[in-house]
N, C-alpha and C positions, 0 to 999 in steps of 0.2 A: 504494500500500500504506500502511496505517496500523498502527503498532506501539505497544503499551503495554509498554515494556521489550522483552523478547525475544518477546513474544506478538503475532502478527498478529490482526486482527479484521475483521469485515465493516463496510462503510461505504457512505454515499451522498454523492455530490458534489452539493451544493445549488447552489453557484455557484463562481465563480473565487476567492471569498474565504471560502467556508464549506463544511465537511464535517461530516456527522453520522455518528458511529461508535458501535458497540456495544462497551462495555467488556468485555474478557475477564476471567476470574477472575485474582486476583492478591493480593498482600499488600505492605504497606509503601508506599514511594514509588518510582515508576518514571518513566522519561522517555518522553514521547509524541513520535513523529516521523512525518512524512508523506513518502513517497517517490514521486516522479514521474519521467518520462523526463528531467527536468532535474536530478535528484539528490535528496538527502535534506535535509529541513528541519532547522533548529535544534531541539533538544529543549526541551520544556516539562514541568515536573513534574506528575504526577497522584498523588493520595494515596488509597490504599485504606484504608477504615475497616472494622473488624470490627463486626458487628451488636451492638447493646446487649443486655444480659441483665439480668433482675431476679431477685434471689435471695430478697428478703424485704421486708416492709413493717412500719412501726410507726406507728400501730396497724393491726390487720387489721379492726377494727370501728369503726363510726361512725354518726352519725345519718342517717336517710334524707333529711333536709333539706340535707345537705352542710355546707360551711363550715368543717370542721375541718382542721387541718394533718396531713398524712401524709408521713412520710419513707420514701423508697424506696432500697434498697441493691442494688448490682449491679456491672456492669463496663461500660466504654466509654460512660459517661454524659456526658462533658464537652460534647459537641455536641448534647445533647438539645434538640429544638425543639418537642416535643409529648408530653403524657402523657394517656392516656385511661383512664377507669374504665368498662369495657365500651365502649359507643359514645359516652360523654359526655366531653368534654374537661375536664381539670382546669385550674385557674387559678393565678396567683401562683407560677409556676415559678421556683425558685431552684436552680441547680446548685452544690452545695457542693464536690464534687470529682468525679473520674472514677468514683468508687464510690458516690456519695451525692447525692441531690437531695431537695428538699422541694416539696410542692405543696398547694394547697387543694382538697379533694375536692368534686366537684359533687354535686348531689342525685341520688338513685338508689334502686333497690329490689333486694332479693335479694343474691346473691353474684355478683360480677363479676371478670373478669381485668383487672388493671392492666397496661397496655403503655406502653413508652417508644419514641419514634421519634427517630432521628438520621439524618444523611445516609448512615449505614452500614446502615440498615434499621430494622425494628421488632422489638422483643423478643417472645417467645412464652412460653407457660406450660409449656414443655417441661422447664424446670429450676426449682428453688427453689419458693417459695411466694408468688406474686404475686396472691393472691386477697384480695378486700376484701368484707366483708359489711355491708350497710346494715341498720340496726335502727330500728324504730319507737320513739318515746319511751315509757318505762315509764308505766303508769297503775295507780293503786291505787283499788280500789272497796270494799274492806272490811278491817277488822281484827277478828280473832276470838281472844280477847275484845278489847273495845275499852277495857278498864281493867285495872289490876293493882296490886300492892303497890309502895309507894314504894322498898322495898329492892331492887326488881328481881328478876330470875331467873324471870320468867314466860315461858312459850312463847306467842308471839303469831303467828298465821297471817295473813300479808298476802296478800289476794286481789287479782287484777287481770289485767293483760295485759302482754306484752313484758318478762317478768321473768327469762327464762332467763339472761341475762348480768349479772344483778345483782352489783355489786361493792362495794356499801355500803348499809347501812340505818342511819338515825339516828333517835333519839328526842329531840326538842328539840335537835338538833345534836350529841348524844352518840352515838358509834358503838356499834352493837350487834353481837353475834355472830349469824350467820345461815347458812342453807343454802337455796339455790335448789332447790326440789323439781321445778318444771316452769315452763312459760312463764306459768302463771297463778297460781303459788303459791310463796311464800317463807315459811320459818319462822324467826322471829327470837327471841332471848332478850332481854327488856327489861333495859336497864341501870338502875341506881338513879337516882331522880330526886325532885325536890321535889314534894310533894302539889300536885295541880292538873292542868291540861290541857297536853299537849305535842303538837307536830306530828311525825308519823311520815312519813319520806320515804325512798324507795328510789332508788338511783342505778345507772345502767348506762352503757356507753360512749356511749349516745345522749342522756344528760343526766339531770336529776332528774325524778322523778315529781311529781305533785300531792301535797299534804300531806293526811293524815287525822288527826283528833284522837284522842289516847290520854290517858286519865285515870289519873293516879297516885292511888291511895287511900292515905290516911295509915295507917301501921301502928300 
């Protein structure tokens, strides 16, 4: 007989020096013993580990090329030995605490579930928000109009692609107020600037777009 604490279990005798046993359900630390016709063995400790859970990520968005740092929050993370973004393994795993770890995201596409694996099992998407969305880099193809008054205040339509998650628009490095209308269009209000040509750049969690020239006309 093989027991994990008070619970017996099925087993296979491999040899006079080895037994393979199936662990029964349990919690905490229990003592494992083997009983034969000659008596019961000395006990050895066996540790039950709760499966890890993921409750949140920061950030939930990143470039489809990967390489950015993602912090995962959850429980039972101390013994994490693998983190996957969908089917792709993350790298540079650092366990901060039993409730937090950081990894480097691999390349990917679309929205994937991030999972954590420990000796206690693999997390699932049943609780929390362990979803991560890959974004293509923003691209600008047009500015309409491509010039405006140096005092600012003009509505400029930025045309392009991958603009849904735009979180900043700059004119020559100066932040502009803006609204993302769709994945192909952002409307920005030009800030004041010196007469001449400035570069307009949109930024998303996937990085900076290419720059397009905008001309400030003297007032």
